[in-house]
C-alpha positions as CSV (number, residue, x, y, z in Angstrom):
1,M,-123.9,-126.6,-95.9
2,K,-124.8,-123.3,-96.1
3,K,-128.3,-123.0,-97.5
4,F,-129.1,-119.7,-98.9
5,E,-132.7,-118.1,-99.4
6,T,-134.2,-115.2,-101.5
7,E,-137.2,-114.3,-103.6
8,I,-135.6,-114.1,-106.7
9,A,-132.3,-115.6,-107.4
10,I,-130.6,-114.4,-111.2
11,I,-127.2,-116.2,-111.9
12,G,-124.9,-113.6,-114.1
13,A,-124.0,-110.8,-112.3
14,G,-123.5,-108.8,-116.6
15,S,-125.8,-106.5,-118.1
16,A,-128.7,-108.8,-118.5
17,G,-128.3,-110.1,-114.6
18,L,-128.3,-106.5,-113.4
19,S,-130.7,-105.0,-115.3
20,A,-133.4,-107.5,-113.7
21,A,-132.0,-107.2,-110.2
22,I,-132.5,-103.2,-110.7
23,Q,-136.3,-104.1,-112.1
24,A,-137.2,-107.2,-109.5
25,A,-135.7,-105.2,-106.3
26,S,-137.0,-101.6,-106.7
27,A,-140.4,-103.6,-107.2
28,G,-139.7,-104.8,-103.7
29,A,-139.0,-108.0,-104.3
30,K,-135.8,-109.8,-101.9
31,V,-132.7,-110.0,-104.6
32,L,-129.9,-112.1,-104.9
33,V,-127.0,-111.8,-107.9
34,I,-124.7,-114.7,-107.8
35,D,-121.4,-114.5,-109.8
36,E,-118.4,-116.4,-110.1
37,N,-116.5,-113.8,-110.7
38,K,-114.0,-111.7,-108.0
39,R,-116.0,-108.2,-109.3
40,P,-119.5,-107.9,-110.8
41,G,-120.2,-106.0,-114.3
42,G,-119.0,-109.0,-117.4
43,Q,-118.6,-108.2,-120.3
44,L,-119.4,-104.0,-119.7
45,F,-116.3,-103.5,-118.5
46,K,-114.1,-104.8,-121.0
47,Q,-116.3,-102.4,-123.3
48,I,-114.0,-99.2,-123.5
49,H,-115.7,-98.2,-126.8
50,K,-118.8,-96.1,-126.8
51,F,-122.1,-98.0,-127.6
52,F,-124.4,-96.7,-130.7
53,G,-127.9,-96.0,-131.3
54,S,-130.3,-93.9,-129.4
55,Q,-129.7,-91.5,-126.0
56,E,-132.3,-95.0,-124.7
57,H,-130.0,-97.2,-125.6
58,K,-127.0,-95.6,-123.9
59,A,-125.4,-94.0,-127.6
60,G,-122.0,-92.1,-127.1
61,I,-121.7,-93.4,-123.0
62,R,-118.7,-96.1,-123.0
63,G,-119.4,-99.8,-121.8
64,Y,-117.3,-99.6,-118.8
65,H,-119.1,-96.2,-117.4
66,I,-122.9,-98.1,-118.6
67,G,-121.8,-100.8,-115.6
68,E,-120.7,-98.8,-113.0
69,E,-124.2,-96.8,-113.6
70,L,-125.9,-100.2,-113.2
71,L,-123.8,-101.0,-110.3
72,R,-125.1,-98.1,-109.0
73,Q,-128.3,-98.7,-109.1
74,V,-128.0,-102.2,-107.7
75,E,-127.0,-100.8,-105.1
76,E,-129.6,-98.2,-104.7
77,S,-132.4,-101.0,-105.5
78,G,-131.2,-103.3,-102.1
79,A,-130.8,-106.4,-104.6
80,E,-127.4,-108.2,-102.9
81,V,-125.1,-109.1,-105.0
82,M,-122.7,-112.4,-103.8
83,L,-119.3,-113.0,-106.1
84,D,-116.9,-116.3,-106.1
85,S,-119.5,-118.2,-106.4
86,L,-119.9,-120.7,-109.2
87,A,-123.6,-122.1,-109.6
88,Y,-122.7,-126.1,-110.7
89,G,-126.7,-127.2,-111.1
90,L,-130.1,-125.9,-111.4
91,F,-132.4,-128.9,-110.3
92,P,-136.1,-129.7,-111.1
93,N,-136.9,-129.3,-107.6
94,L,-135.9,-125.7,-108.3
95,Q,-132.8,-125.8,-105.7
96,M,-129.4,-124.6,-107.1
97,G,-126.3,-126.2,-106.3
98,L,-123.2,-123.8,-105.3
99,I,-120.0,-123.4,-104.7
100,H,-119.2,-120.2,-102.3
101,Q,-116.5,-118.9,-101.8
102,G,-114.7,-122.8,-102.4
103,K,-117.4,-124.3,-99.8
104,A,-121.0,-126.2,-100.6
105,A,-123.9,-124.4,-100.7
106,V,-127.5,-124.6,-102.0
107,V,-129.9,-121.8,-103.2
108,E,-133.6,-121.9,-102.4
109,A,-135.6,-119.2,-104.2
110,K,-139.0,-118.8,-105.7
111,K,-138.0,-117.5,-109.1
112,Y,-135.3,-117.9,-110.6
113,I,-133.1,-115.7,-114.0
114,I,-130.7,-117.3,-115.7
115,A,-128.3,-114.2,-117.3
116,A,-125.2,-116.6,-117.8
117,G,-123.9,-115.0,-121.2
118,A,-122.2,-116.8,-123.8
119,K,-118.8,-118.4,-124.2
120,E,-116.1,-117.8,-126.9
121,N,-116.0,-120.6,-130.0
122,Y,-112.8,-122.3,-130.3
123,L,-111.0,-123.3,-134.0
124,A,-108.5,-126.6,-134.0
125,F,-105.7,-126.8,-136.6
126,P,-102.0,-127.9,-136.3
127,G,-101.4,-125.6,-133.6
128,S,-103.9,-124.2,-131.7
129,T,-102.9,-125.3,-128.5
130,L,-99.6,-123.2,-128.3
131,P,-99.7,-120.3,-125.5
132,G,-100.3,-117.1,-127.3
133,V,-103.2,-118.8,-129.2
134,M,-106.5,-117.2,-126.7
135,G,-110.0,-116.3,-127.5
136,A,-110.3,-112.7,-128.5
137,G,-112.1,-112.0,-125.8
138,A,-109.2,-113.3,-123.2
139,A,-106.9,-111.0,-124.8
140,Q,-109.8,-108.0,-124.2
141,T,-109.8,-109.2,-120.6
142,M,-106.3,-108.6,-120.6
143,I,-105.6,-105.4,-122.4
144,N,-108.9,-103.7,-120.2
145,I,-109.6,-104.9,-116.7
146,N,-105.6,-106.2,-116.2
147,R,-103.6,-103.9,-118.2
148,V,-101.3,-106.3,-119.9
149,L,-100.5,-106.7,-123.6
150,P,-100.6,-110.4,-124.6
151,G,-98.8,-109.8,-127.2
152,K,-96.9,-107.4,-129.7
153,K,-97.8,-109.0,-133.3
154,I,-101.4,-110.3,-133.2
155,V,-103.5,-112.2,-136.2
156,M,-107.3,-111.9,-135.4
157,V,-109.4,-114.2,-137.0
158,G,-112.9,-113.1,-137.4
159,S,-114.4,-110.0,-138.6
160,G,-117.6,-109.6,-136.5
161,N,-117.5,-107.0,-134.5
162,V,-115.5,-109.1,-131.6
163,G,-112.9,-109.3,-133.9
164,L,-113.2,-105.7,-135.1
165,I,-114.2,-103.8,-131.8
166,V,-111.2,-106.0,-130.5
167,S,-108.8,-105.7,-133.2
168,Y,-108.7,-101.5,-132.3
169,Q,-108.4,-102.1,-128.7
170,L,-105.2,-103.9,-129.0
171,M,-104.1,-101.7,-131.3
172,Q,-104.7,-98.8,-129.0
173,A,-103.2,-100.9,-126.0
174,G,-99.9,-100.9,-128.4
175,A,-99.7,-104.1,-130.1
176,E,-100.0,-104.5,-133.5
177,V,-102.8,-106.1,-135.7
178,V,-101.0,-108.1,-138.3
179,S,-104.2,-108.8,-140.4
180,L,-107.6,-109.8,-139.6
181,V,-108.4,-113.0,-141.1
182,E,-112.2,-113.7,-142.1
183,A,-113.0,-117.4,-144.3
184,A,-116.4,-116.0,-145.4
185,D,-116.4,-113.5,-148.6
186,K,-117.0,-110.4,-146.9
187,I,-116.8,-108.7,-143.1
188,G,-119.4,-109.9,-140.8
189,G,-119.6,-106.7,-138.7
190,Y,-120.7,-103.2,-138.9
191,A,-118.5,-100.9,-141.3
192,V,-117.8,-98.2,-138.9
193,H,-115.6,-100.8,-136.9
194,A,-114.2,-102.8,-139.8
195,G,-113.4,-98.5,-141.2
196,K,-111.7,-97.3,-138.2
197,I,-108.6,-100.6,-138.6
198,R,-108.6,-100.3,-142.5
199,R,-107.6,-96.8,-141.4
200,A,-104.9,-97.8,-139.1
201,G,-103.4,-99.9,-141.7
202,V,-104.8,-103.4,-140.8
203,P,-105.7,-105.8,-144.1
204,I,-108.8,-107.8,-143.6
205,L,-108.3,-110.6,-145.7
206,T,-111.5,-112.5,-146.6
207,S,-111.4,-116.1,-148.2
208,T,-108.8,-116.5,-145.6
209,T,-108.4,-119.1,-143.2
210,I,-105.1,-120.2,-140.6
211,K,-104.1,-123.8,-142.4
212,R,-101.4,-123.9,-140.0
213,I,-99.3,-121.8,-136.9
214,L,-96.0,-122.4,-136.7
215,G,-93.3,-122.2,-133.8
216,E,-92.4,-125.0,-130.7
217,T,-93.3,-123.9,-127.8
218,E,-95.0,-120.2,-128.7
219,V,-96.9,-118.8,-131.6
220,T,-93.9,-117.8,-134.5
221,G,-96.2,-117.4,-137.1
222,V,-99.5,-118.4,-138.9
223,E,-99.3,-119.8,-142.7
224,L,-102.6,-118.9,-144.5
225,V,-104.4,-120.2,-147.3
226,D,-107.4,-118.7,-149.6
227,L,-110.7,-120.8,-149.8
228,D,-112.8,-120.8,-152.8
229,S,-116.6,-120.7,-152.6
230,S,-116.9,-123.7,-151.0
231,F,-114.7,-123.1,-148.2
232,A,-111.8,-125.1,-149.9
233,E,-108.5,-124.5,-149.6
234,I,-106.8,-122.8,-152.7
235,P,-103.7,-125.4,-153.3
236,G,-100.2,-122.7,-153.5
237,S,-102.1,-119.7,-151.9
238,E,-100.8,-120.6,-148.8
239,R,-98.2,-117.9,-147.4
240,I,-96.4,-116.7,-143.6
241,I,-97.0,-114.2,-141.9
242,D,-95.0,-113.5,-138.9
243,C,-97.1,-112.8,-135.3
244,D,-96.6,-113.8,-131.6
245,T,-100.4,-114.3,-131.0
246,V,-103.0,-115.0,-132.4
247,C,-107.0,-114.6,-131.3
248,L,-109.9,-115.8,-132.3
249,A,-112.9,-114.3,-132.6
250,V,-115.2,-117.2,-134.7
251,G,-118.6,-116.6,-132.6
252,L,-120.0,-117.4,-129.0
253,N,-122.0,-120.1,-127.7
254,P,-124.8,-119.1,-124.8
255,M,-123.8,-120.9,-121.7
256,T,-127.3,-123.3,-121.2
257,E,-126.4,-126.1,-118.8
258,L,-128.3,-124.4,-115.9
259,A,-131.2,-124.7,-118.2
260,W,-130.1,-127.8,-119.4
261,M,-130.3,-129.3,-115.8
262,A,-133.7,-127.7,-115.0
263,G,-135.7,-129.3,-117.3
264,C,-136.1,-126.6,-120.0
265,Q,-137.2,-127.1,-123.7
266,F,-134.3,-125.8,-126.4
267,E,-134.4,-124.6,-129.8
268,Y,-131.2,-124.6,-132.3
269,L,-131.3,-121.5,-134.0
270,A,-127.8,-121.7,-135.2
271,P,-127.4,-117.6,-135.8
272,F,-128.3,-117.4,-132.2
273,G,-125.0,-119.5,-131.5
274,G,-127.0,-122.9,-131.3
275,H,-129.4,-124.3,-128.8
276,V,-131.0,-121.8,-127.4
277,P,-134.1,-122.1,-124.4
278,L,-137.5,-121.7,-125.2
279,H,-138.7,-118.6,-123.5
280,D,-142.0,-116.6,-123.8
281,E,-142.7,-112.8,-123.6
282,N,-142.2,-112.7,-119.9
283,M,-138.2,-114.5,-120.7
284,E,-139.9,-117.2,-119.0
285,T,-138.8,-120.9,-120.3
286,T,-141.2,-123.6,-120.2
287,V,-140.0,-124.3,-116.6
288,P,-142.3,-122.0,-114.3
289,G,-140.7,-120.3,-112.3
290,V,-137.4,-119.9,-114.5
291,Y,-136.5,-117.1,-116.6
292,V,-133.7,-116.3,-118.7
293,A,-132.2,-113.4,-119.8
294,G,-129.1,-111.6,-122.1
295,D,-127.0,-113.9,-124.9
296,V,-127.9,-117.1,-122.9
297,T,-131.4,-116.7,-125.0
298,G,-129.6,-116.6,-128.0
299,V,-126.2,-114.2,-128.5
300,E,-127.0,-110.8,-129.2
301,E,-125.6,-107.5,-127.9
302,A,-125.0,-105.4,-124.8
303,S,-128.0,-103.2,-125.5
304,T,-130.1,-106.2,-126.0
305,A,-128.7,-107.9,-122.7
306,M,-130.1,-105.2,-120.8
307,E,-133.8,-104.9,-122.4
308,E,-134.2,-108.6,-121.0
309,G,-133.0,-108.4,-118.2
310,N,-135.8,-106.0,-117.6
311,L,-138.3,-107.8,-119.0
312,A,-137.4,-110.4,-116.9
313,G,-136.8,-108.9,-113.7
314,I,-140.4,-107.1,-114.4
315,A,-142.0,-110.5,-115.0
316,A,-140.6,-111.7,-111.8
317,A,-141.8,-109.0,-109.5
318,E,-145.0,-109.5,-111.0
319,A,-145.1,-112.8,-110.6
320,L,-144.5,-112.4,-107.2
321,G,-147.0,-109.7,-106.4
322,Y,-144.8,-107.0,-106.2
323,L,-146.2,-105.4,-109.0
324,T,-150.0,-104.5,-110.5
325,P,-151.0,-106.1,-114.2
326,A,-151.8,-102.9,-115.3
327,D,-147.9,-101.5,-113.7
328,A,-146.2,-103.9,-115.2
329,A,-148.0,-103.5,-118.6
330,E,-147.1,-100.4,-119.3
331,K,-143.4,-101.0,-117.8
332,K,-143.2,-103.8,-120.1
333,Q,-144.8,-102.1,-122.8
334,A,-141.3,-100.1,-122.9
335,V,-139.3,-102.1,-122.8
336,Y,-141.3,-104.1,-125.8
337,H,-140.7,-100.9,-127.4
338,R,-137.1,-100.3,-127.2
339,L,-136.1,-104.0,-128.7
340,A,-138.3,-103.3,-131.4
341,V,-136.0,-100.4,-132.0
342,L,-132.9,-102.5,-131.0
343,R,-133.9,-105.3,-133.4
344,S,-134.7,-103.2,-136.7
345,G,-132.6,-101.9,-139.6
346,P,-130.8,-104.3,-142.0
347,F,-128.6,-105.8,-139.2
348,G,-131.3,-106.0,-136.7
349,E,-134.1,-107.4,-139.0
350,R,-132.2,-110.9,-138.7
351,R,-132.2,-111.4,-134.6
352,R,-136.2,-109.9,-134.6
353,Q,-137.0,-112.9,-137.3
354,L,-135.1,-115.3,-135.1
355,K,-136.5,-113.9,-131.6
356,Q,-140.3,-114.4,-133.3
357,K,-139.6,-117.8,-134.5
358,Q,-138.4,-118.6,-131.1
359,L,-141.7,-117.1,-129.1
360,A,-143.2,-119.2,-131.8
361,A,-141.8,-122.5,-131.2
362,M,-142.9,-121.2,-127.1
363,E,-146.2,-121.0,-128.2
364,T,-146.8,-124.1,-130.4
365,Y,-145.1,-126.1,-127.1
366,K,-148.0,-124.3,-124.8
367,K,-150.3,-126.0,-126.8
368,K,-149.0,-129.3,-127.5
369,M,-148.7,-129.0,-123.3
370,G,-152.4,-128.2,-123.0
371,G,-152.0,-124.0,-122.9
372,A,-149.8,-123.2,-120.3
373,A,-146.1,-123.3,-119.2
374,V,-145.5,-126.8,-118.2
375,Q,-142.9,-129.6,-117.7
């Protein structure tokens, strides 16, 4: 069995993993980035829209351009990126099991950074297994990566930013979004995204859900039903809408399997997507030497994921002696400031509170275990 040895192994070549690699490798550490896909970049290369925020948060730059810049910096840093490599286990002895290009292998590293991202949630209802029902992320991959239109008449379920943004991108690709359906009584995403699809004539139906999908071998339509304030169906409100595709944008769930296997302690935070690993301000978990970054720590945004990756990379390099405490502290403070800005305002404040709860739970755990982050 082939063995790969490195100082820092990073699982995930998305926005968080690449940012961590840049920080750690630029400091002098030997870094190996592992990703199961055929190309690096993660979600960034599906994001054709421009980012919001300030200049330091890449405002006005399209996601795929940010991904291209990260890849350039990774190459310059000297970090190695190993693709077509599935990490299937991170064990208590801190060895990682790997399927590399179809063959079993093992990775041995001094530090691990889990930046595995998140996966889409799903809804089950009559007809939900028919061809033509898919996650919004899958549809986004089809149009922005593979240049394939998933359907011509689409119903989007979920009005968070993913549902709103992907709806607009589907229209840009040539599809008709006949309706966007939201079970809650208000839109979940940013008004600027909702405004764009409303101006394009797409109705956003709040307090509404899909009762069933019509079709025998493929989607031919959906039956919608109105919901009351308790999310119960209102009898007599059913109606049929013709469509050939249903996209589900109903939240994301952190891909925490490796952190569970490593023995990390978790906290349940529903707005962050469920169970998330405890970590300190350095992004280090309760297992010494195992760090987390990005959506695996709680689903937020790509800008936040990049900053958490920066923190994890700086901290891991410092722990290995490649950065002095003073140099590391200066770099971390700059990242903390940028994260504080991202977690401010009406939408960011809730995320800031959740992150503080996560950090507080980590401190409680440390005290319980005698002051150190140990299992």
